[in-house]
NUDREN-262641 format. One record per residue (C-alpha): residue number from 1; residue in one letter; x, y, z negated. Coordinates in steps of 0.1 Angstrom, whole numbers, plus 2048, in hexadecimal, padded with zeros to 3 digits. Layout:
N
+-----+-----+-----+-----+-----+
|   n | res |   u |   v |   w |
+-----+-----+-----+-----+-----+
| NUM |   A |   X |   Y |   Z |
...
+-----+-----+-----+-----+-----+
END
This chain:
287
+-----+-----+-----+-----+-----+
|   n | res |   u |   v |   w |
+-----+-----+-----+-----+-----+
|   1 |   X | 5D1 | C3A | 5A1 |
|   2 |   X | 5D2 | C35 | 5C8 |
|   3 |   X | 5D5 | C4E | 5E3 |
|   4 |   X | 5B8 | C49 | 600 |
|   5 |   X | 5C4 | C3A | 61E |
|   6 |   X | 5BA | C52 | 634 |
|   7 |   X | 5CC | C6C | 620 |
|   8 |   X | 5E8 | C58 | 622 |
|   9 |   X | 5E8 | C59 | 646 |
|  10 |   X | 5E2 | C7B | 648 |
|  11 |   X | 604 | C81 | 635 |
|  12 |   X | 613 | C69 | 649 |
|  13 |   X | 610 | C7A | 668 |
|  14 |   X | 60D | C9F | 65F |
|  15 |   X | 62F | C9E | 649 |
|  16 |   X | 63F | C98 | 669 |
|  17 |   X | 62D | CB5 | 67A |
|  18 |   X | 631 | CCC | 65D |
|  19 |   X | 611 | CD4 | 663 |
|  20 |   X | 5F5 | CDE | 643 |
|  21 |   X | 5DE | CBF | 634 |
|  22 |   X | 5C0 | CCB | 62B |
|  23 |   X | 5B6 | CB8 | 60F |
|  24 |   X | 590 | CAE | 609 |
|  25 |   X | 57C | C9C | 5EE |
|  26 |   X | 577 | C84 | 60C |
|  27 |   X | 59D | C7E | 60D |
|  28 |   X | 5A5 | C81 | 5EC |
|  29 |   X | 58D | C73 | 5D3 |
|  30 |   X | 585 | C49 | 5E1 |
|  31 |   X | 564 | C35 | 5E7 |
|  32 |   X | 558 | C1B | 5F3 |
|  33 |   X | 53E | C15 | 614 |
|  34 |   X | 52D | C07 | 600 |
|  35 |   X | 518 | BF4 | 5E0 |
|  36 |   X | 52A | BDD | 5CD |
|  37 |   X | 51A | BC8 | 5B0 |
|  38 |   X | 520 | BCF | 58B |
|  39 |   X | 537 | BB2 | 580 |
|  40 |   X | 537 | BAC | 560 |
|  41 |   X | 545 | B88 | 563 |
|  42 |   X | 56C | B8D | 554 |
|  43 |   X | 55E | BA4 | 538 |
|  44 |   X | 54A | B87 | 52B |
|  45 |   X | 562 | B6D | 530 |
|  46 |   X | 57E | B85 | 520 |
|  47 |   X | 562 | B88 | 4FF |
|  48 |   X | 55E | B64 | 4FE |
|  49 |   X | 583 | B5C | 4FF |
|  50 |   X | 58A | B74 | 4E2 |
|  51 |   X | 571 | B61 | 4CD |
|  52 |   X | 560 | B84 | 4CB |
|  53 |   X | 543 | B95 | 4D4 |
|  54 |   X | 533 | BB1 | 4E3 |
|  55 |   X | 514 | BC2 | 4F5 |
|  56 |   X | 517 | BC2 | 518 |
|  57 |   X | 4F9 | BDB | 524 |
|  58 |   X | 4F6 | BE7 | 54B |
|  59 |   X | 4EF | C0A | 54F |
|  60 |   X | 4E0 | C1C | 56A |
|  61 |   X | 4DB | C43 | 567 |
|  62 |   X | 4CC | C5A | 584 |
|  63 |   X | 4E1 | C75 | 58C |
|  64 |   X | 4D7 | C9C | 599 |
|  65 |   X | 4D5 | C8A | 5BB |
|  66 |   X | 4C1 | C72 | 5B1 |
|  67 |   X | 4DB | C58 | 5B8 |
|  68 |   X | 4E2 | C38 | 59F |
|  69 |   X | 502 | C34 | 58F |
|  70 |   X | 506 | C17 | 57E |
|  71 |   X | 520 | C09 | 565 |
|  72 |   X | 521 | BF9 | 541 |
|  73 |   X | 517 | BFF | 51E |
|  74 |   X | 52D | BED | 509 |
|  75 |   X | 52A | BE9 | 4E2 |
|  76 |   X | 548 | BD3 | 4CC |
|  77 |   X | 540 | BC9 | 4A8 |
|  78 |   X | 548 | BE5 | 490 |
|  79 |   X | 54E | C01 | 4A8 |
|  80 |   X | 564 | C1E | 49C |
|  81 |   X | 55F | C35 | 4BC |
|  82 |   X | 549 | C3B | 4D7 |
|  83 |   X | 55B | C3D | 4F8 |
|  84 |   X | 54F | C4D | 51A |
|  85 |   X | 56D | C43 | 531 |
|  86 |   X | 56F | C53 | 556 |
|  87 |   X | 588 | C3B | 56B |
|  88 |   X | 5A2 | C43 | 586 |
|  89 |   X | 59F | C46 | 5A7 |
|  90 |   X | 592 | C1E | 5B7 |
|  91 |   X | 588 | C14 | 591 |
|  92 |   X | 566 | C01 | 593 |
|  93 |   X | 55C | BF3 | 576 |
|  94 |   X | 554 | BD2 | 584 |
|  95 |   X | 57D | BCF | 58D |
|  96 |   X | 58B | BDF | 56A |
|  97 |   X | 57A | BCA | 54E |
|  98 |   X | 599 | BC2 | 540 |
|  99 |   X | 59A | BE5 | 535 |
| 100 |   X | 57B | BE9 | 528 |
| 101 |   X | 583 | BC9 | 510 |
| 102 |   X | 5A4 | BDA | 509 |
| 103 |   X | 590 | BFB | 501 |
| 104 |   X | 573 | BE4 | 4EC |
| 105 |   X | 58D | BD4 | 4D5 |
| 106 |   X | 596 | BF9 | 4C4 |
| 107 |   X | 577 | BF2 | 4BA |
| 108 |   X | 566 | C07 | 4CF |
| 109 |   X | 540 | C0E | 4E4 |
| 110 |   X | 54A | C14 | 509 |
| 111 |   X | 536 | C26 | 525 |
| 112 |   X | 546 | C27 | 544 |
| 113 |   X | 530 | C2D | 560 |
| 114 |   X | 540 | C2C | 585 |
| 115 |   X | 544 | C48 | 598 |
| 116 |   X | 526 | C51 | 5B4 |
| 117 |   X | 535 | C3C | 5D7 |
| 118 |   X | 546 | C23 | 5C1 |
| 119 |   X | 542 | C00 | 5B3 |
| 120 |   X | 521 | BFF | 5A9 |
| 121 |   X | 513 | C21 | 5AE |
| 122 |   X | 502 | C31 | 5CC |
| 123 |   X | 514 | C43 | 5E6 |
| 124 |   X | 508 | C69 | 5EA |
| 125 |   X | 50D | C74 | 612 |
| 126 |   X | 522 | C8C | 60C |
| 127 |   X | 53C | C89 | 5F3 |
| 128 |   X | 53D | CA7 | 5DB |
| 129 |   X | 556 | CA9 | 5BC |
| 130 |   X | 53E | CC5 | 5AF |
| 131 |   X | 521 | CA4 | 5AD |
| 132 |   X | 53A | C8D | 59E |
| 133 |   X | 543 | CAC | 581 |
| 134 |   X | 51F | CAC | 57A |
| 135 |   X | 518 | C86 | 57A |
| 136 |   X | 534 | C88 | 55C |
| 137 |   X | 522 | C9D | 548 |
| 138 |   X | 501 | C88 | 54E |
| 139 |   X | 515 | C69 | 544 |
| 140 |   X | 51D | C7A | 524 |
| 141 |   X | 4F9 | C85 | 51D |
| 142 |   X | 4EB | C65 | 520 |
| 143 |   X | 507 | C54 | 50C |
| 144 |   X | 503 | C6F | 4EF |
| 145 |   X | 4DB | C60 | 4F0 |
| 146 |   X | 4EA | C42 | 4F3 |
| 147 |   X | 505 | C3A | 4D9 |
| 148 |   X | 507 | C34 | 4B4 |
| 149 |   X | 506 | C5D | 4AD |
| 150 |   X | 516 | C56 | 48E |
| 151 |   X | 537 | C4B | 4A0 |
| 152 |   X | 54D | C67 | 4AC |
| 153 |   X | 54A | C67 | 4D2 |
| 154 |   X | 56B | C71 | 4EA |
| 155 |   X | 570 | C71 | 50C |
| 156 |   X | 58F | C5E | 521 |
| 157 |   X | 594 | C6A | 53E |
| 158 |   X | 5AD | C52 | 553 |
| 159 |   X | 5C4 | C60 | 56F |
| 160 |   X | 5AA | C6F | 586 |
| 161 |   X | 592 | C6D | 56D |
| 162 |   X | 5A5 | C86 | 554 |
| 163 |   X | 595 | CA4 | 567 |
| 164 |   X | 570 | C96 | 561 |
| 165 |   X | 579 | C91 | 540 |
| 166 |   X | 586 | CB3 | 538 |
| 167 |   X | 56D | CBF | 551 |
| 168 |   X | 552 | CB1 | 534 |
| 169 |   X | 569 | CBB | 517 |
| 170 |   X | 566 | CE5 | 524 |
| 171 |   X | 540 | CDC | 528 |
| 172 |   X | 535 | CC4 | 50A |
| 173 |   X | 53F | CC4 | 4E6 |
| 174 |   X | 550 | CA8 | 4E9 |
| 175 |   X | 563 | C97 | 4C9 |
| 176 |   X | 57F | C8F | 4D7 |
| 177 |   X | 592 | C8C | 4F9 |
| 178 |   X | 5AD | C75 | 508 |
| 179 |   X | 5BF | C78 | 527 |
| 180 |   X | 5D0 | C5D | 537 |
| 181 |   X | 5E9 | C60 | 54E |
| 182 |   X | 5DA | C80 | 554 |
| 183 |   X | 5E4 | C9D | 573 |
| 184 |   X | 5EA | CBF | 570 |
| 185 |   X | 5DF | CC9 | 594 |
| 186 |   X | 5D5 | CB8 | 5B6 |
| 187 |   X | 5F2 | CC6 | 5CB |
| 188 |   X | 605 | CBA | 5B2 |
| 189 |   X | 5FD | C9C | 5B0 |
| 190 |   X | 5F6 | C96 | 5D2 |
| 191 |   X | 61D | C9B | 5D7 |
| 192 |   X | 628 | C82 | 5B9 |
| 193 |   X | 610 | C64 | 5CC |
| 194 |   X | 622 | C69 | 5EE |
| 195 |   X | 647 | C63 | 5F1 |
| 196 |   X | 65A | C79 | 602 |
| 197 |   X | 641 | C97 | 602 |
| 198 |   X | 64C | CBA | 605 |
| 199 |   X | 637 | CD9 | 600 |
| 200 |   X | 654 | CEB | 613 |
| 201 |   X | 64C | CD4 | 631 |
| 202 |   X | 629 | CCF | 62D |
| 203 |   X | 60D | CE6 | 620 |
| 204 |   X | 5F0 | CDD | 611 |
| 205 |   X | 5CE | CEB | 613 |
| 206 |   X | 5B6 | CE3 | 5F6 |
| 207 |   X | 58F | CDE | 5FA |
| 208 |   X | 584 | CFA | 5DD |
| 209 |   X | 574 | CDE | 5CF |
| 210 |   X | 594 | CC6 | 5CD |
| 211 |   X | 5A6 | CEA | 5C2 |
| 212 |   X | 595 | CEE | 5A6 |
| 213 |   X | 5A1 | CCC | 598 |
| 214 |   X | 5B7 | CDD | 581 |
| 215 |   X | 5BC | CD4 | 55A |
| 216 |   X | 5D2 | CE8 | 54B |
| 217 |   X | 5B8 | D06 | 549 |
| 218 |   X | 59E | CEE | 53A |
| 219 |   X | 5BA | CE2 | 522 |
| 220 |   X | 5BF | D0D | 519 |
| 221 |   X | 59E | D0B | 508 |
| 222 |   X | 59D | CE8 | 4F7 |
| 223 |   X | 597 | CEB | 4D7 |
| 224 |   X | 590 | CC6 | 4CA |
| 225 |   X | 5A6 | CAB | 4C4 |
| 226 |   X | 5BB | CA0 | 4E1 |
| 227 |   X | 5CE | C7F | 4E6 |
| 228 |   X | 5E4 | C7A | 507 |
| 229 |   X | 5F3 | C58 | 514 |
| 230 |   X | 608 | C54 | 52F |
| 231 |   X | 622 | C35 | 53D |
| 232 |   X | 648 | C3C | 536 |
| 233 |   X | 649 | C33 | 55B |
| 234 |   X | 62B | C44 | 56C |
| 235 |   X | 63C | C53 | 58C |
| 236 |   X | 613 | C5F | 591 |
| 237 |   X | 60E | C73 | 573 |
| 238 |   X | 632 | C78 | 564 |
| 239 |   X | 632 | C79 | 540 |
| 240 |   X | 63E | C9D | 544 |
| 241 |   X | 61F | CA9 | 54F |
| 242 |   X | 60D | C9C | 533 |
| 243 |   X | 623 | CAC | 51B |
| 244 |   X | 621 | CCC | 532 |
| 245 |   X | 5F8 | CC8 | 52D |
| 246 |   X | 5FC | CC1 | 509 |
| 247 |   X | 60F | CDF | 500 |
| 248 |   X | 5F7 | CF2 | 517 |
| 249 |   X | 5D7 | CE5 | 501 |
| 250 |   X | 5CB | CFC | 4E5 |
| 251 |   X | 5C2 | CE3 | 4D1 |
| 252 |   X | 5D3 | CDA | 4B0 |
| 253 |   X | 5CC | CB7 | 4AA |
| 254 |   X | 5DF | CAC | 4CB |
| 255 |   X | 5FB | C8F | 4CF |
| 256 |   X | 60C | C7B | 4EB |
| 257 |   X | 612 | C57 | 4ED |
| 258 |   X | 62A | C50 | 507 |
| 259 |   X | 629 | C29 | 509 |
| 260 |   X | 64C | C1A | 515 |
| 261 |   X | 651 | C03 | 537 |
| 262 |   X | 630 | C08 | 542 |
| 263 |   X | 622 | C1B | 564 |
| 264 |   X | 604 | C2C | 571 |
| 265 |   X | 5E9 | C13 | 571 |
| 266 |   X | 5F6 | C05 | 552 |
| 267 |   X | 5F7 | C17 | 534 |
| 268 |   X | 5D6 | C03 | 521 |
| 269 |   X | 5E9 | BE4 | 527 |
| 270 |   X | 5FE | BE2 | 504 |
| 271 |   X | 5FB | BDD | 4E2 |
| 272 |   X | 60B | BFC | 4DD |
| 273 |   X | 5F5 | C13 | 4F4 |
| 274 |   X | 5D9 | C01 | 4DE |
| 275 |   X | 5E8 | C06 | 4BD |
| 276 |   X | 5EF | C31 | 4C3 |
| 277 |   X | 5CB | C31 | 4D0 |
| 278 |   X | 5BF | C23 | 4AF |
| 279 |   X | 5D3 | C3A | 49E |
| 280 |   X | 5C0 | C57 | 4B0 |
| 281 |   X | 5A0 | C47 | 4A8 |
| 282 |   X | 5AA | C4B | 484 |
| 283 |   X | 5AE | C6F | 485 |
| 284 |   X | 58C | C76 | 48D |
| 285 |   X | 56E | C7B | 476 |
| 286 |   X | 550 | C6B | 478 |
| 287 |   X | 532 | C7F | 481 |
+-----+-----+-----+-----+-----+
END
């Protein structure tokens, strides 16, 4: 998870003057200046290197605004689960083929769509977090109509995506929820992302849509299977946050895995993490 350049500069200036910071969706949520081509070259290469097979389908979904969201659906042999992946900030699928391949080897079917204005997906004239929340539901509904309905379907939220995954969990009958490097609220997240930031010196005024990006209130009502994963050396969303969210969750089937020695962006890079993921998947019942 990376803070946008505009917000970083704003913090740097206002932290010195003690002025209030207005945190808008544009300041917080990263978008590219223009569309990029969807690239699966490294994914094809990783599949060939491991001498396995997988079906890769380029997916286009039209959202409620008439924008085209683009991503990929990947099916690995003998999947145990369907995964709908909601990525972190600045995490376009074309630049994260390796993450797709790691998840696929669980084994799993995976749907990963770029957020609007990110990577290959079209951009709206004005950024709206509410619109992205609606997109998250649209993506889930597409997956449910496309995936193998004999398998459990889980939603996996990474970083900023942990909020959108939680939002889906609150509004759709998902089979399981995975929160990966989760945050509790945006003000705490920003405080961790900006070294030396102090609420006693500089106050934040959150845009209403940004203010509502809180996970704990959702988990208080979520009763399905929940697995949380976080890096032991994560300074952006430290393990203590995930541990507190786990206590908050109403779910009776919940667990957490703290991955030794890894930082915020590296939770899925270790064999231990994938082993823990498989253990969680094995607890889920087939439909």
